[in-house]
GUPAMAR-65661 format. One record per residue: x, y, z of N, C-alpha, C, O in turn; residue number from 0. Coordinates in Angstrom, 1 decimal. Layout:
BEGIN
SITE       nX       nY       nZ      caX      caY      caZ       cX       cY       cZ       oX       oY       oZ     i
SITE        X        Y        Z        X        Y        Z        X        Y        Z        X        Y        Z   NUM
...
This chain:
BEGIN
SITE       nX       nY       nZ      caX      caY      caZ       cX       cY       cZ       oX       oY       oZ     i
SITE     25.3    -61.0    -55.9     24.5    -60.3    -56.8     23.9    -59.1    -56.0     23.4    -59.3    -54.9     0
SITE     23.8    -58.0    -56.6     23.2    -56.8    -56.0     21.9    -56.5    -56.8     21.8    -56.7    -58.0     1
SITE     20.9    -56.1    -56.0     19.6    -55.7    -56.6     19.0    -54.6    -55.9     19.2    -54.5    -54.6     2
SITE     18.2    -53.7    -56.6     17.5    -52.6    -55.9     16.2    -52.5    -56.6     16.1    -52.6    -57.8     3
SITE     15.2    -52.1    -55.8     13.8    -51.9    -56.3     13.2    -50.7    -55.6     13.5    -50.4    -54.4     4
SITE     12.4    -50.0    -56.4     11.7    -48.8    -55.9     10.2    -49.2    -55.8      9.6    -49.8    -56.7     5
SITE      9.5    -48.7    -54.7      8.1    -48.9    -54.5      7.3    -47.9    -55.3      6.1    -48.2    -55.6     6
SITE      7.9    -46.8    -55.7      7.2    -45.8    -56.5      8.0    -45.5    -57.8      8.9    -44.7    -57.8     7
SITE      7.7    -46.3    -58.8      8.5    -46.2    -60.0      8.1    -45.0    -60.8      8.8    -44.7    -61.8     8
SITE      7.1    -44.2    -60.5      6.8    -42.9    -61.1      7.9    -41.9    -60.6      8.2    -41.0    -61.4     9
SITE      8.3    -42.1    -59.4      9.3    -41.1    -58.8     10.7    -41.6    -59.1     11.6    -40.8    -59.6    10
SITE     11.0    -42.9    -58.8     12.3    -43.4    -59.1     12.1    -44.8    -59.8     11.9    -45.8    -59.2    11
SITE     12.2    -44.7    -61.1     12.0    -45.9    -61.9     13.1    -46.9    -61.6     14.3    -46.5    -61.3    12
SITE     12.8    -48.2    -61.5     13.8    -49.2    -61.2     15.0    -49.2    -62.1     16.2    -49.4    -61.7    13
SITE     14.8    -48.8    -63.4     16.0    -48.8    -64.3     16.9    -47.6    -63.9     18.0    -47.5    -64.5    14
SITE     16.4    -46.7    -63.1     17.3    -45.5    -62.7     18.0    -45.8    -61.4     18.6    -44.9    -60.8    15
SITE     18.0    -47.0    -60.9     18.8    -47.5    -59.7     20.0    -48.3    -60.2     19.8    -49.2    -61.0    16
SITE     21.2    -47.9    -59.8     22.3    -48.6    -60.2     23.4    -48.6    -59.1     23.3    -47.8    -58.1    17
SITE     24.4    -49.4    -59.2     25.5    -49.5    -58.2     26.8    -49.1    -58.9     27.1    -49.4    -60.0    18
SITE     27.6    -48.4    -58.1     29.0    -48.0    -58.5     29.9    -48.6    -57.5     29.5    -49.0    -56.4    19
SITE     31.2    -48.8    -57.9     32.2    -49.3    -57.0     32.4    -50.8    -57.3     31.9    -51.3    -58.3    20
SITE     33.2    -51.4    -56.4     33.6    -52.8    -56.6     33.8    -53.4    -55.2     34.0    -52.7    -54.2    21
SITE     33.8    -54.7    -55.2     34.1    -55.5    -54.0     33.1    -55.1    -52.9     31.9    -55.1    -53.1    22
SITE     33.6    -54.8    -51.7     32.8    -54.5    -50.5     32.5    -53.0    -50.4     31.8    -52.5    -49.5    23
SITE     33.0    -52.2    -51.4     32.8    -50.7    -51.4     31.9    -50.3    -52.5     32.3    -50.1    -53.6    24
SITE     30.6    -50.3    -52.3     29.6    -50.0    -53.3     28.7    -48.8    -52.9     28.5    -48.5    -51.7    25
SITE     28.2    -48.1    -53.9     27.3    -46.9    -53.7     26.1    -47.2    -54.5     26.2    -47.6    -55.7    26
SITE     24.9    -46.9    -54.0     23.7    -46.9    -54.7     23.5    -45.6    -55.4     23.5    -44.5    -54.7    27
SITE     23.3    -45.5    -56.7     23.0    -44.3    -57.4     21.6    -44.3    -57.9     21.1    -45.3    -58.5    28
SITE     20.9    -43.2    -57.6     19.5    -43.2    -58.0     19.3    -41.8    -58.8     19.8    -40.8    -58.4    29
SITE     18.5    -41.9    -59.8     18.1    -40.8    -60.6     16.6    -40.6    -60.6     15.9    -41.5    -61.0    30
SITE     16.2    -39.5    -60.0     14.7    -39.3    -59.9     14.1    -38.8    -61.1     14.8    -38.3    -62.0    31
SITE     12.8    -38.9    -61.2     12.1    -38.5    -62.5     11.7    -37.1    -62.5     11.0    -36.7    -63.4    32
SITE     12.2    -36.2    -61.6     11.9    -34.8    -61.6     10.6    -34.4    -61.0     10.0    -33.4    -61.4    33
SITE     10.2    -35.2    -60.0      8.9    -34.8    -59.3      9.1    -35.1    -57.8     10.1    -35.7    -57.4    34
SITE      8.2    -34.6    -57.0      8.2    -34.8    -55.6      7.6    -36.0    -55.2      6.6    -36.5    -55.9    35
SITE      8.0    -36.6    -54.1      7.3    -37.8    -53.6      8.2    -38.7    -52.7      9.3    -38.3    -52.3    36
SITE      7.7    -39.8    -52.3      8.3    -40.7    -51.4      8.3    -42.1    -52.0      7.4    -42.5    -52.7    37
SITE      9.4    -42.8    -51.8      9.5    -44.2    -52.3     10.2    -45.0    -51.3     11.1    -44.5    -50.6    38
SITE      9.9    -46.3    -51.2     10.6    -47.2    -50.3     11.5    -48.0    -51.2     11.1    -48.6    -52.2    39
SITE     12.8    -47.9    -50.9     13.8    -48.7    -51.7     14.2    -49.9    -51.0     14.4    -49.9    -49.7    40
SITE     14.3    -51.0    -51.7     14.7    -52.3    -51.2     16.0    -52.7    -51.9     16.0    -52.8    -53.1    41
SITE     17.1    -52.9    -51.1     18.4    -53.3    -51.6     18.7    -54.6    -51.1     18.6    -54.9    -49.9    42
SITE     19.1    -55.5    -52.0     19.5    -56.9    -51.5     20.8    -57.3    -52.1     21.2    -56.8    -53.2    43
SITE     21.5    -58.1    -51.4     22.8    -58.7    -51.9     22.8    -60.2    -51.6     22.4    -60.6    -50.5    44
SITE     23.3    -61.0    -52.5     23.5    -62.4    -52.3     24.9    -62.8    -52.8     25.3    -62.4    -53.8    45
SITE     25.6    -63.5    -51.9     26.9    -63.9    -52.3     26.9    -65.3    -53.0     25.9    -65.9    -53.1    46
SITE     28.1    -65.8    -53.4     28.2    -67.0    -54.1     27.7    -68.2    -53.3     27.3    -69.2    -53.9    47
SITE     27.8    -68.1    -52.0     27.4    -69.3    -51.2     25.9    -69.2    -50.9     25.4    -70.1    -50.2    48
SITE     25.2    -68.2    -51.3     23.8    -68.1    -51.1     23.4    -67.2    -49.9     22.2    -67.1    -49.6    49
SITE     24.4    -66.7    -49.2     24.0    -65.8    -48.0     23.4    -64.6    -48.6     23.8    -64.1    -49.6    50
SITE     22.4    -64.1    -47.8     21.6    -63.0    -48.3     21.4    -61.9    -47.3     21.2    -62.2    -46.1    51
SITE     21.4    -60.7    -47.7     21.1    -59.5    -46.8     20.2    -58.6    -47.5     20.2    -58.5    -48.7    52
SITE     19.4    -57.9    -46.7     18.3    -57.0    -47.3     18.3    -55.7    -46.4     18.4    -55.8    -45.2    53
SITE     18.2    -54.6    -47.1     18.0    -53.3    -46.4     16.8    -52.6    -47.1     16.7    -52.6    -48.3    54
SITE     15.9    -52.0    -46.3     14.8    -51.3    -46.7     14.8    -49.9    -46.1     14.9    -49.8    -44.9    55
SITE     14.6    -48.9    -46.9     14.6    -47.5    -46.4     13.7    -46.6    -47.3     13.4    -46.9    -48.4    56
SITE     13.3    -45.5    -46.7     12.5    -44.6    -47.3     13.3    -43.4    -47.9     14.1    -42.9    -47.2    57
SITE     13.0    -43.0    -49.1     13.6    -41.8    -49.7     12.5    -40.8    -50.0     11.5    -41.1    -50.6    58
SITE     12.7    -39.6    -49.6     11.8    -38.5    -49.9     12.5    -37.5    -50.8     13.6    -37.1    -50.6    59
SITE     11.9    -37.2    -51.9     12.4    -36.3    -53.0     11.6    -35.0    -53.0     10.4    -35.1    -53.1    60
SITE     12.3    -33.9    -52.9     11.7    -32.6    -53.1     12.5    -31.9    -54.1     13.6    -31.4    -53.9    61
SITE     11.9    -31.7    -55.3     12.6    -31.0    -56.4     12.4    -29.5    -56.2     11.3    -29.1    -55.8    62
SITE     13.4    -28.8    -56.4     13.3    -27.3    -56.3     13.9    -26.7    -57.5     14.7    -27.2    -58.2    63
SITE     13.4    -25.5    -57.7     13.9    -24.6    -58.8     14.8    -23.6    -58.2     14.4    -22.8    -57.4    64
SITE     16.1    -23.5    -58.6     17.0    -22.5    -58.1     16.5    -21.1    -58.5     16.0    -20.9    -59.5    65
SITE     16.7    -20.2    -57.6     16.4    -18.8    -57.9     17.3    -18.2    -58.9     18.5    -18.5    -58.8    66
SITE     16.8    -17.4    -59.8     17.7    -16.8    -60.8     17.8    -15.3    -60.4     16.8    -14.7    -59.8    67
SITE     18.9    -14.8    -60.6     19.1    -13.3    -60.3     19.3    -12.5    -61.5     19.5    -11.3    -61.4    68
């Protein structure tokens, strides 16, 4: 089982965290709420035998507006 959590749900709501891929080749996809900030993401995986792994990392989001010409 894969799971992901955001410490700052105003920036990255938990429902905006998802996984793509299959087997041992997975990608974490996150969709930000359109604001600047920092969040600590916690990603965990548990296999059928109950073995467990956890990764914690910080994501900083800086939203920018492209220049128009």
